[in-house]
mmCIF file as gemmi writes it, N, C-alpha and C atoms, coordinates in Angstrom:
data_model
loop_
_atom_site.group_PDB
_atom_site.id
_atom_site.type_symbol
_atom_site.label_atom_id
_atom_site.label_alt_id
_atom_site.label_comp_id
_atom_site.label_asym_id
_atom_site.label_entity_id
_atom_site.label_seq_id
_atom_site.pdbx_PDB_ins_code
_atom_site.Cartn_x
_atom_site.Cartn_y
_atom_site.Cartn_z
_atom_site.occupancy
_atom_site.B_iso_or_equiv
_atom_site.pdbx_formal_charge
_atom_site.auth_seq_id
_atom_site.auth_asym_id
_atom_site.pdbx_PDB_model_num
ATOM 1 N N . MET Axp A 1 ? 0.849 -1.167 0 1 0 ? 1 A 1
ATOM 2 C CA . MET Axp A 1 ? 0 0 0 1 0 ? 1 A 1
ATOM 3 C C . MET Axp A 1 ? 0.898 1.234 0 1 0 ? 1 A 1
ATOM 4 N N . THR Axp A 2 ? 0.676 2.096 -0.952 1 0 ? 2 A 1
ATOM 5 C CA . THR Axp A 2 ? 1.485 3.302 -1.057 1 0 ? 2 A 1
ATOM 6 C C . THR Axp A 2 ? 0.782 4.46 -0.364 1 0 ? 2 A 1
ATOM 7 N N . LYS Axp A 3 ? 1.532 5.485 -0.08 1 0 ? 3 A 1
ATOM 8 C CA . LYS Axp A 3 ? 0.968 6.656 0.595 1 0 ? 3 A 1
ATOM 9 C C . LYS Axp A 3 ? -0.061 7.357 -0.296 1 0 ? 3 A 1
ATOM 10 N N . ASN Axp A 4 ? 0.1 7.281 -1.618 1 0 ? 4 A 1
ATOM 11 C CA . ASN Axp A 4 ? -0.855 7.901 -2.54 1 0 ? 4 A 1
ATOM 12 C C . ASN Axp A 4 ? -2.208 7.2 -2.525 1 0 ? 4 A 1
ATOM 13 N N . ALA Axp A 5 ? -2.24 5.921 -2.114 1 0 ? 5 A 1
ATOM 14 C CA . ALA Axp A 5 ? -3.493 5.167 -2.091 1 0 ? 5 A 1
ATOM 15 C C . ALA Axp A 5 ? -4.299 5.423 -0.818 1 0 ? 5 A 1
ATOM 16 N N . LEU Axp A 6 ? -3.73 6.156 0.124 1 0 ? 6 A 1
ATOM 17 C CA . LEU Axp A 6 ? -4.414 6.37 1.394 1 0 ? 6 A 1
ATOM 18 C C . LEU Axp A 6 ? -5.453 7.468 1.286 1 0 ? 6 A 1
ATOM 19 N N . LEU Axp A 7 ? -6.614 7.206 1.865 1 0 ? 7 A 1
ATOM 20 C CA . LEU Axp A 7 ? -7.653 8.22 1.962 1 0 ? 7 A 1
ATOM 21 C C . LEU Axp A 7 ? -7.423 9.085 3.193 1 0 ? 7 A 1
ATOM 22 N N . PHE Axp A 8 ? -6.947 8.442 4.266 1 0 ? 8 A 1
ATOM 23 C CA . PHE Axp A 8 ? -6.707 9.131 5.525 1 0 ? 8 A 1
ATOM 24 C C . PHE Axp A 8 ? -5.469 8.533 6.172 1 0 ? 8 A 1
ATOM 25 N N . ASP Axp A 9 ? -4.605 9.366 6.694 1 0 ? 9 A 1
ATOM 26 C CA . ASP Axp A 9 ? -3.391 8.907 7.361 1 0 ? 9 A 1
ATOM 27 C C . ASP Axp A 9 ? -3.233 9.695 8.656 1 0 ? 9 A 1
ATOM 28 N N . SER Axp A 10 ? -3.46 9.021 9.777 1 0 ? 10 A 1
ATOM 29 C CA . SER Axp A 10 ? -3.383 9.698 11.07 1 0 ? 10 A 1
ATOM 30 C C . SER Axp A 10 ? -2.012 9.559 11.714 1 0 ? 10 A 1
ATOM 31 N N . ASN Axp A 11 ? -1.093 8.901 11.03 1 0 ? 11 A 1
ATOM 32 C CA . ASN Axp A 11 ? 0.205 8.636 11.629 1 0 ? 11 A 1
ATOM 33 C C . ASN Axp A 11 ? 1.294 9.165 10.704 1 0 ? 11 A 1
ATOM 34 N N . ASP Axp A 12 ? 1.903 10.269 11.091 1 0 ? 12 A 1
ATOM 35 C CA . ASP Axp A 12 ? 2.927 10.878 10.25 1 0 ? 12 A 1
ATOM 36 C C . ASP Axp A 12 ? 4.281 10.184 10.36 1 0 ? 12 A 1
ATOM 37 N N . ILE Axp A 13 ? 4.473 9.375 11.415 1 0 ? 13 A 1
ATOM 38 C CA . ILE Axp A 13 ? 5.784 8.771 11.64 1 0 ? 13 A 1
ATOM 39 C C . ILE Axp A 13 ? 5.897 7.398 10.995 1 0 ? 13 A 1
ATOM 40 N N . PHE Axp A 14 ? 4.924 6.519 11.254 1 0 ? 14 A 1
ATOM 41 C CA . PHE Axp A 14 ? 5 5.133 10.802 1 0 ? 14 A 1
ATOM 42 C C . PHE Axp A 14 ? 4.081 4.914 9.605 1 0 ? 14 A 1
ATOM 43 N N . HIS Axp A 15 ? 4.607 4.238 8.606 1 0 ? 15 A 1
ATOM 44 C CA . HIS Axp A 15 ? 3.827 3.883 7.427 1 0 ? 15 A 1
ATOM 45 C C . HIS Axp A 15 ? 4.123 2.448 7.061 1 0 ? 15 A 1
ATOM 46 N N . ALA Axp A 16 ? 3.181 1.809 6.401 1 0 ? 16 A 1
ATOM 47 C CA . ALA Axp A 16 ? 3.315 0.39 6.06 1 0 ? 16 A 1
ATOM 48 C C . ALA Axp A 16 ? 4.514 0.125 5.163 1 0 ? 16 A 1
ATOM 49 N N . GLU Axp A 17 ? 4.832 1.059 4.266 1 0 ? 17 A 1
ATOM 50 C CA . GLU Axp A 17 ? 5.922 0.808 3.321 1 0 ? 17 A 1
ATOM 51 C C . GLU Axp A 17 ? 7.25 1.383 3.802 1 0 ? 17 A 1
ATOM 52 N N . ASP Axp A 18 ? 7.29 1.964 4.971 1 0 ? 18 A 1
ATOM 53 C CA . ASP Axp A 18 ? 8.481 2.6 5.49 1 0 ? 18 A 1
ATOM 54 C C . ASP Axp A 18 ? 9.456 1.551 6.01 1 0 ? 18 A 1
ATOM 55 N N . ALA Axp A 19 ? 10.58 1.359 5.329 1 0 ? 19 A 1
ATOM 56 C CA . ALA Axp A 19 ? 11.563 0.338 5.722 1 0 ? 19 A 1
ATOM 57 C C . ALA Axp A 19 ? 12.322 0.745 6.98 1 0 ? 19 A 1
ATOM 58 N N . GLU Axp A 20 ? 12.356 2.024 7.282 1 0 ? 20 A 1
ATOM 59 C CA . GLU Axp A 20 ? 13.085 2.511 8.453 1 0 ? 20 A 1
ATOM 60 C C . GLU Axp A 20 ? 12.465 1.995 9.753 1 0 ? 20 A 1
ATOM 61 N N . HIS Axp A 21 ? 11.156 1.795 9.755 1 0 ? 21 A 1
ATOM 62 C CA . HIS Axp A 21 ? 10.45 1.343 10.949 1 0 ? 21 A 1
ATOM 63 C C . HIS Axp A 21 ? 9.972 -0.095 10.762 1 0 ? 21 A 1
ATOM 64 N N . ALA Axp A 22 ? 10.918 -1.01 10.503 1 0 ? 22 A 1
ATOM 65 C CA . ALA Axp A 22 ? 10.579 -2.41 10.235 1 0 ? 22 A 1
ATOM 66 C C . ALA Axp A 22 ? 10.099 -3.138 11.487 1 0 ? 22 A 1
ATOM 67 N N . ASP Axp A 23 ? 10.422 -2.615 12.683 1 0 ? 23 A 1
ATOM 68 C CA . ASP Axp A 23 ? 10.01 -3.277 13.919 1 0 ? 23 A 1
ATOM 69 C C . ASP Axp A 23 ? 8.59 -2.908 14.351 1 0 ? 23 A 1
ATOM 70 N N . VAL Axp A 24 ? 7.893 -2.191 13.539 1 0 ? 24 A 1
ATOM 71 C CA . VAL Axp A 24 ? 6.541 -1.735 13.871 1 0 ? 24 A 1
ATOM 72 C C . VAL Axp A 24 ? 5.564 -2.907 13.835 1 0 ? 24 A 1
ATOM 73 N N . SER Axp A 25 ? 4.715 -2.974 14.828 1 0 ? 25 A 1
ATOM 74 C CA . SER Axp A 25 ? 3.634 -3.963 14.825 1 0 ? 25 A 1
ATOM 75 C C . SER Axp A 25 ? 2.607 -3.5 13.799 1 0 ? 25 A 1
ATOM 76 N N . LEU Axp A 26 ? 2.261 -4.378 12.881 1 0 ? 26 A 1
ATOM 77 C CA . LEU Axp A 26 ? 1.384 -4.011 11.776 1 0 ? 26 A 1
ATOM 78 C C . LEU Axp A 26 ? 0.239 -4.993 11.681 1 0 ? 26 A 1
ATOM 79 N N . ARG Axp A 27 ? -0.953 -4.477 11.494 1 0 ? 27 A 1
ATOM 80 C CA . ARG Axp A 27 ? -2.129 -5.335 11.316 1 0 ? 27 A 1
ATOM 81 C C . ARG Axp A 27 ? -3.012 -4.717 10.243 1 0 ? 27 A 1
ATOM 82 N N . LYS Axp A 28 ? -3.382 -5.541 9.257 1 0 ? 28 A 1
ATOM 83 C CA . LYS Axp A 28 ? -4.26 -5.097 8.179 1 0 ? 28 A 1
ATOM 84 C C . LYS Axp A 28 ? -5.596 -5.812 8.29 1 0 ? 28 A 1
ATOM 85 N N . THR Axp A 29 ? -6.665 -5.075 8.1 1 0 ? 29 A 1
ATOM 86 C CA . THR Axp A 29 ? -8.012 -5.627 8.117 1 0 ? 29 A 1
ATOM 87 C C . THR Axp A 29 ? -8.738 -5.144 6.873 1 0 ? 29 A 1
ATOM 88 N N . THR Axp A 30 ? -9.416 -6.057 6.199 1 0 ? 30 A 1
ATOM 89 C CA . THR Axp A 30 ? -10.208 -5.693 5.03 1 0 ? 30 A 1
ATOM 90 C C . THR Axp A 30 ? -11.669 -5.68 5.426 1 0 ? 30 A 1
ATOM 91 N N . LEU Axp A 31 ? -12.358 -4.615 5.058 1 0 ? 31 A 1
ATOM 92 C CA . LEU Axp A 31 ? -13.75 -4.42 5.422 1 0 ? 31 A 1
ATOM 93 C C . LEU Axp A 31 ? -14.544 -4.117 4.161 1 0 ? 31 A 1
ATOM 94 N N . SER Axp A 32 ? -15.592 -4.892 3.931 1 0 ? 32 A 1
ATOM 95 C CA . SER Axp A 32 ? -16.458 -4.64 2.785 1 0 ? 32 A 1
ATOM 96 C C . SER Axp A 32 ? -17.703 -3.922 3.29 1 0 ? 32 A 1
ATOM 97 N N . LEU Axp A 33 ? -17.912 -2.706 2.793 1 0 ? 33 A 1
ATOM 98 C CA . LEU Axp A 33 ? -18.996 -1.872 3.301 1 0 ? 33 A 1
ATOM 99 C C . LEU Axp A 33 ? -19.661 -1.138 2.144 1 0 ? 33 A 1
ATOM 100 N N . GLN Axp A 34 ? -20.94 -1.398 1.948 1 0 ? 34 A 1
ATOM 101 C CA . GLN Axp A 34 ? -21.755 -0.758 0.913 1 0 ? 34 A 1
ATOM 102 C C . GLN Axp A 34 ? -21.118 -0.834 -0.468 1 0 ? 34 A 1
ATOM 103 N N . GLY Axp A 35 ? -20.648 -2.032 -0.813 1 0 ? 35 A 1
ATOM 104 C CA . GLY Axp A 35 ? -20.11 -2.271 -2.14 1 0 ? 35 A 1
ATOM 105 C C . GLY Axp A 35 ? -18.679 -1.828 -2.348 1 0 ? 35 A 1
ATOM 106 N N . ARG Axp A 36 ? -18.042 -1.292 -1.34 1 0 ? 36 A 1
ATOM 107 C CA . ARG Axp A 36 ? -16.65 -0.871 -1.449 1 0 ? 36 A 1
ATOM 108 C C . ARG Axp A 36 ? -15.799 -1.694 -0.497 1 0 ? 36 A 1
ATOM 109 N N . THR Axp A 37 ? -14.594 -1.97 -0.909 1 0 ? 37 A 1
ATOM 110 C CA . THR Axp A 37 ? -13.661 -2.701 -0.067 1 0 ? 37 A 1
ATOM 111 C C . THR Axp A 37 ? -12.669 -1.714 0.516 1 0 ? 37 A 1
ATOM 112 N N . TRP Axp A 38 ? -12.578 -1.71 1.838 1 0 ? 38 A 1
ATOM 113 C CA . TRP Axp A 38 ? -11.688 -0.815 2.558 1 0 ? 38 A 1
ATOM 114 C C . TRP Axp A 38 ? -10.59 -1.646 3.215 1 0 ? 38 A 1
ATOM 115 N N . THR Axp A 39 ? -9.381 -1.146 3.194 1 0 ? 39 A 1
ATOM 116 C CA . THR Axp A 39 ? -8.27 -1.781 3.896 1 0 ? 39 A 1
ATOM 117 C C . THR Axp A 39 ? -7.856 -0.856 5.022 1 0 ? 39 A 1
ATOM 118 N N . ILE Axp A 40 ? -7.955 -1.361 6.248 1 0 ? 40 A 1
ATOM 119 C CA . ILE Axp A 40 ? -7.587 -0.582 7.418 1 0 ? 40 A 1
ATOM 120 C C . ILE Axp A 40 ? -6.257 -1.121 7.928 1 0 ? 40 A 1
ATOM 121 N N . VAL Axp A 41 ? -5.301 -0.237 8.113 1 0 ? 41 A 1
ATOM 122 C CA . VAL Axp A 41 ? -3.969 -0.63 8.573 1 0 ? 41 A 1
ATOM 123 C C . VAL Axp A 41 ? -3.743 -0.008 9.946 1 0 ? 41 A 1
ATOM 124 N N . TYR Axp A 42 ? -3.494 -0.87 10.934 1 0 ? 42 A 1
ATOM 125 C CA . TYR Axp A 42 ? -3.197 -0.431 12.293 1 0 ? 42 A 1
ATOM 126 C C . TYR Axp A 42 ? -1.7 -0.609 12.521 1 0 ? 42 A 1
ATOM 127 N N . THR Axp A 43 ? -1.044 0.385 13.05 1 0 ? 43 A 1
ATOM 128 C CA . THR Axp A 43 ? 0.375 0.262 13.365 1 0 ? 43 A 1
ATOM 129 C C . THR Axp A 43 ? 0.633 0.788 14.768 1 0 ? 43 A 1
ATOM 130 N N . ALA Axp A 44 ? 1.624 0.207 15.392 1 0 ? 44 A 1
ATOM 131 C CA . ALA Axp A 44 ? 2.087 0.683 16.691 1 0 ? 44 A 1
ATOM 132 C C . ALA Axp A 44 ? 3.578 0.408 16.772 1 0 ? 44 A 1
ATOM 133 N N . GLY Axp A 45 ? 4.334 1.423 17.017 1 0 ? 45 A 1
ATOM 134 C CA . GLY Axp A 45 ? 5.776 1.261 17.116 1 0 ? 45 A 1
ATOM 135 C C . GLY Axp A 45 ? 6.164 0.581 18.41 1 0 ? 45 A 1
ATOM 136 N N . GLY Axp A 46 ? 7.269 -0.134 18.373 1 0 ? 46 A 1
ATOM 137 C CA . GLY Axp A 46 ? 7.742 -0.84 19.551 1 0 ? 46 A 1
ATOM 138 C C . GLY Axp A 46 ? 8.055 0.092 20.707 1 0 ? 46 A 1
ATOM 139 N N . ASN Axp A 47 ? 8.456 1.324 20.414 1 0 ? 47 A 1
ATOM 140 C CA . ASN Axp A 47 ? 8.792 2.251 21.479 1 0 ? 47 A 1
ATOM 141 C C . ASN Axp A 47 ? 7.557 2.925 22.067 1 0 ? 47 A 1
ATOM 142 N N . GLN Axp A 48 ? 6.38 2.651 21.543 1 0 ? 48 A 1
ATOM 143 C CA . GLN Axp A 48 ? 5.166 3.261 22.057 1 0 ? 48 A 1
ATOM 144 C C . GLN Axp A 48 ? 4.567 2.459 23.203 1 0 ? 48 A 1
ATOM 145 N N . PHE Axp A 49 ? 5.084 1.271 23.464 1 0 ? 49 A 1
ATOM 146 C CA . PHE Axp A 49 ? 4.587 0.447 24.556 1 0 ? 49 A 1
ATOM 147 C C . PHE Axp A 49 ? 5.41 0.712 25.804 1 0 ? 49 A 1
ATOM 148 N N . THR Axp A 50 ? 4.727 0.834 26.941 1 0 ? 50 A 1
ATOM 149 C CA . THR Axp A 50 ? 5.454 0.997 28.197 1 0 ? 50 A 1
ATOM 150 C C . THR Axp A 50 ? 5.957 -0.36 28.658 1 0 ? 50 A 1
ATOM 151 N N . GLU Axp A 51 ? 6.824 -0.343 29.648 1 0 ? 51 A 1
ATOM 152 C CA . GLU Axp A 51 ? 7.377 -1.595 30.178 1 0 ? 51 A 1
ATOM 153 C C . GLU Axp A 51 ? 6.267 -2.462 30.761 1 0 ? 51 A 1
ATOM 154 N N . ALA Axp A 52 ? 5.289 -1.846 31.412 1 0 ? 52 A 1
ATOM 155 C CA . ALA Axp A 52 ? 4.162 -2.596 31.992 1 0 ? 52 A 1
ATOM 156 C C . ALA Axp A 52 ? 3.317 -3.247 30.903 1 0 ? 52 A 1
ATOM 157 N N . GLU Axp A 53 ? 3.13 -2.562 29.775 1 0 ? 53 A 1
ATOM 158 C CA . GLU Axp A 53 ? 2.351 -3.137 28.677 1 0 ? 53 A 1
ATOM 159 C C . GLU Axp A 53 ? 3.081 -4.319 28.045 1 0 ? 53 A 1
ATOM 160 N N . ARG Axp A 54 ? 4.395 -4.265 27.984 1 0 ? 54 A 1
ATOM 161 C CA . ARG Axp A 54 ? 5.157 -5.382 27.437 1 0 ? 54 A 1
ATOM 162 C C . ARG Axp A 54 ? 5.122 -6.597 28.358 1 0 ? 54 A 1
ATOM 163 N N . ALA Axp A 55 ? 5.051 -6.358 29.671 1 0 ? 55 A 1
ATOM 164 C CA . ALA Axp A 55 ? 5.061 -7.445 30.648 1 0 ? 55 A 1
ATOM 165 C C . ALA Axp A 55 ? 3.661 -7.936 31.001 1 0 ? 55 A 1
ATOM 166 N N . GLN Axp A 56 ? 2.637 -7.339 30.443 1 0 ? 56 A 1
ATOM 167 C CA . GLN Axp A 56 ? 1.259 -7.654 30.829 1 0 ? 56 A 1
ATOM 168 C C . GLN Axp A 56 ? 0.904 -9.127 30.597 1 0 ? 56 A 1
ATOM 169 N N . GLN Axp A 57 ? 1.284 -9.699 29.483 1 0 ? 57 A 1
ATOM 170 C CA . GLN Axp A 57 ? 0.956 -11.101 29.206 1 0 ? 57 A 1
ATOM 171 C C . GLN Axp A 57 ? 1.577 -12.035 30.231 1 0 ? 57 A 1
ATOM 172 N N . THR Axp A 58 ? 2.816 -11.77 30.605 1 0 ? 58 A 1
ATOM 173 C CA . THR Axp A 58 ? 3.49 -12.609 31.596 1 0 ? 58 A 1
ATOM 174 C C . THR Axp A 58 ? 2.836 -12.469 32.961 1 0 ? 58 A 1
ATOM 175 N N . ILE Axp A 59 ? 2.461 -11.258 33.324 1 0 ? 59 A 1
ATOM 176 C CA . ILE Axp A 59 ? 1.809 -11.021 34.617 1 0 ? 59 A 1
ATOM 177 C C . ILE Axp A 59 ? 0.465 -11.725 34.678 1 0 ? 59 A 1
ATOM 178 N N . VAL Axp A 60 ? -0.321 -11.631 33.616 1 0 ? 60 A 1
ATOM 179 C CA . VAL Axp A 60 ? -1.634 -12.28 33.585 1 0 ? 60 A 1
ATOM 180 C C . VAL Axp A 60 ? -1.484 -13.799 33.652 1 0 ? 60 A 1
ATOM 181 N N . ALA Axp A 61 ? -0.522 -14.354 32.933 1 0 ? 61 A 1
ATOM 182 C CA . ALA Axp A 61 ? -0.303 -15.804 32.963 1 0 ? 61 A 1
ATOM 183 C C . ALA Axp A 61 ? 0.135 -16.26 34.357 1 0 ? 61 A 1
ATOM 184 N N . ALA Axp A 62 ? 1.023 -15.517 34.992 1 0 ? 62 A 1
ATOM 185 C CA . ALA Axp A 62 ? 1.48 -15.882 36.336 1 0 ? 62 A 1
ATOM 186 C C . ALA Axp A 62 ? 0.347 -15.774 37.345 1 0 ? 62 A 1
ATOM 187 N N . ALA Axp A 63 ? -0.459 -14.738 37.255 1 0 ? 63 A 1
ATOM 188 C CA . ALA Axp A 63 ? -1.595 -14.587 38.169 1 0 ? 63 A 1
ATOM 189 C C . ALA Axp A 63 ? -2.598 -15.714 37.974 1 0 ? 63 A 1
ATOM 190 N N . GLY Axp A 64 ? -2.846 -16.102 36.731 1 0 ? 64 A 1
ATOM 191 C CA . GLY Axp A 64 ? -3.752 -17.218 36.458 1 0 ? 64 A 1
ATOM 192 C C . GLY Axp A 64 ? -3.228 -18.518 37.028 1 0 ? 64 A 1
ATOM 193 N N . LEU Axp A 65 ? -1.938 -18.738 36.927 1 0 ? 65 A 1
ATOM 194 C CA . LEU Axp A 65 ? -1.33 -19.946 37.488 1 0 ? 65 A 1
ATOM 195 C C . LEU Axp A 65 ? -1.458 -19.97 39.01 1 0 ? 65 A 1
ATOM 196 N N . VAL Axp A 66 ? -1.242 -18.838 39.656 1 0 ? 66 A 1
ATOM 197 C CA . VAL Axp A 66 ? -1.376 -18.749 41.118 1 0 ? 66 A 1
ATOM 198 C C . VAL Axp A 66 ? -2.813 -19.025 41.539 1 0 ? 66 A 1
ATOM 199 N N . VAL Axp A 67 ? -3.78 -18.445 40.838 1 0 ? 67 A 1
ATOM 200 C CA . VAL Axp A 67 ? -5.189 -18.681 41.159 1 0 ? 67 A 1
ATOM 201 C C . VAL Axp A 67 ? -5.535 -20.153 40.962 1 0 ? 67 A 1
ATOM 202 N N . ASP Axp A 68 ? -5.068 -20.755 39.878 1 0 ? 68 A 1
ATOM 203 C CA . ASP Axp A 68 ? -5.321 -22.188 39.64 1 0 ? 68 A 1
ATOM 204 C C . ASP Axp A 68 ? -4.754 -23.054 40.757 1 0 ? 68 A 1
ATOM 205 N N . LEU Axp A 69 ? -3.529 -22.763 41.176 1 0 ? 69 A 1
ATOM 206 C CA . LEU Axp A 69 ? -2.912 -23.555 42.25 1 0 ? 69 A 1
ATOM 207 C C . LEU Axp A 69 ? -3.651 -23.369 43.581 1 0 ? 69 A 1
ATOM 208 N N . LEU Axp A 70 ? -4.067 -22.146 43.882 1 0 ? 70 A 1
ATOM 209 C CA . LEU Axp A 70 ? -4.834 -21.917 45.11 1 0 ? 70 A 1
ATOM 210 C C . LEU Axp A 70 ? -6.174 -22.641 45.082 1 0 ? 70 A 1
ATOM 211 N N . LEU Axp A 71 ? -6.861 -22.602 43.963 1 0 ? 71 A 1
ATOM 212 C CA . LEU Axp A 71 ? -8.135 -23.314 43.844 1 0 ? 71 A 1
ATOM 213 C C . LEU Axp A 71 ? -7.938 -24.82 43.95 1 0 ? 71 A 1
ATOM 214 N N . PHE Axp A 72 ? -6.873 -25.335 43.345 1 0 ? 72 A 1
ATOM 215 C CA . PHE Axp A 72 ? -6.587 -26.758 43.456 1 0 ? 72 A 1
ATOM 216 C C . PHE Axp A 72 ? -6.343 -27.138 44.911 1 0 ? 72 A 1
ATOM 217 N N . TYR Axp A 73 ? -5.577 -26.333 45.637 1 0 ? 73 A 1
ATOM 218 C CA . TYR Axp A 73 ? -5.291 -26.609 47.043 1 0 ? 73 A 1
ATOM 219 C C . TYR Axp A 73 ? -6.579 -26.574 47.874 1 0 ? 73 A 1
ATOM 220 N N . ILE Axp A 74 ? -7.407 -25.561 47.661 1 0 ? 74 A 1
ATOM 221 C CA . ILE Axp A 74 ? -8.655 -25.439 48.425 1 0 ? 74 A 1
ATOM 222 C C . ILE Axp A 74 ? -9.569 -26.632 48.174 1 0 ? 74 A 1
ATOM 223 N N . PHE Axp A 75 ? -9.772 -26.985 46.916 1 0 ? 75 A 1
ATOM 224 C CA . PHE Axp A 75 ? -10.653 -28.12 46.602 1 0 ? 75 A 1
ATOM 225 C C . PHE Axp A 75 ? -10.06 -29.439 47.084 1 0 ? 75 A 1
ATOM 226 N N . ASN Axp A 76 ? -8.733 -29.572 47.021 1 0 ? 76 A 1
ATOM 227 C CA . ASN Axp A 76 ? -8.083 -30.788 47.503 1 0 ? 76 A 1
ATOM 228 C C . ASN Axp A 76 ? -8.282 -30.932 49.014 1 0 ? 76 A 1
ATOM 229 N N . VAL Axp A 77 ? -8.097 -29.858 49.768 1 0 ? 77 A 1
ATOM 230 C CA . VAL Axp A 77 ? -8.3 -29.895 51.214 1 0 ? 77 A 1
ATOM 231 C C . VAL Axp A 77 ? -9.764 -30.189 51.525 1 0 ? 77 A 1
ATOM 232 N N . TYR Axp A 78 ? -10.689 -29.571 50.803 1 0 ? 78 A 1
ATOM 233 C CA . TYR Axp A 78 ? -12.118 -29.79 51.018 1 0 ? 78 A 1
ATOM 234 C C . TYR Axp A 78 ? -12.488 -31.25 50.746 1 0 ? 78 A 1
ATOM 235 N N . CYS Axp A 79 ? -11.973 -31.827 49.663 1 0 ? 79 A 1
ATOM 236 C CA . CYS Axp A 79 ? -12.305 -33.216 49.318 1 0 ? 79 A 1
ATOM 237 C C . CYS Axp A 79 ? -11.708 -34.195 50.328 1 0 ? 79 A 1
ATOM 238 N N . VAL Axp A 80 ? -10.503 -33.921 50.819 1 0 ? 80 A 1
ATOM 239 C CA . VAL Axp A 80 ? -9.883 -34.803 51.813 1 0 ? 80 A 1
ATOM 240 C C . VAL Axp A 80 ? -10.672 -34.752 53.122 1 0 ? 80 A 1
ATOM 241 N N . ASP Axp A 81 ? -11.103 -33.538 53.528 1 0 ? 81 A 1
ATOM 242 C CA . ASP Axp A 81 ? -11.9 -33.402 54.752 1 0 ? 81 A 1
ATOM 243 C C . ASP Axp A 81 ? -13.255 -34.087 54.613 1 0 ? 81 A 1
ATOM 244 N N . ALA Axp A 82 ? -13.855 -33.982 53.435 1 0 ? 82 A 1
ATOM 245 C CA . ALA Axp A 82 ? -15.157 -34.611 53.213 1 0 ? 82 A 1
ATOM 246 C C . ALA Axp A 82 ? -15.02 -36.137 53.191 1 0 ? 82 A 1
ATOM 247 N N . ALA Axp A 83 ? -13.916 -36.653 52.678 1 0 ? 83 A 1
ATOM 248 C CA . ALA Axp A 83 ? -13.721 -38.11 52.59 1 0 ? 83 A 1
ATOM 249 C C . ALA Axp A 83 ? -13.406 -38.725 53.955 1 0 ? 83 A 1
ATOM 250 N N . THR Axp A 84 ? -12.716 -37.981 54.808 1 0 ? 84 A 1
ATOM 251 C CA . THR Axp A 84 ? -12.354 -38.533 56.121 1 0 ? 84 A 1
ATOM 252 C C . THR Axp A 84 ? -13.454 -38.321 57.157 1 0 ? 84 A 1
ATOM 253 N N . GLY Axp A 85 ? -14.432 -37.526 56.819 1 0 ? 85 A 1
ATOM 254 C CA . GLY Axp A 85 ? -15.6 -37.409 57.692 1 0 ? 85 A 1
ATOM 255 C C . GLY Axp A 85 ? -15.551 -36.272 58.566 1 0 ? 85 A 1
């Protein structure tokens, strides 16, 4: 997609064809609306994410693992108490 083909460009720094910003996260979506096909390009530069945003997936996975282990422990203790009377 060239810059001349764009109807609207809200990002003056990053462009899909810009080789200088090859580390940019890029996502293209095609939308068919009222007989016209639109291509929407979303970009986000690697330097636009904070450290917390980069670590978010790891934090969520670790928290989920902790919750799973706590629930397993609680149900295990409950089942052992119920079985022994």
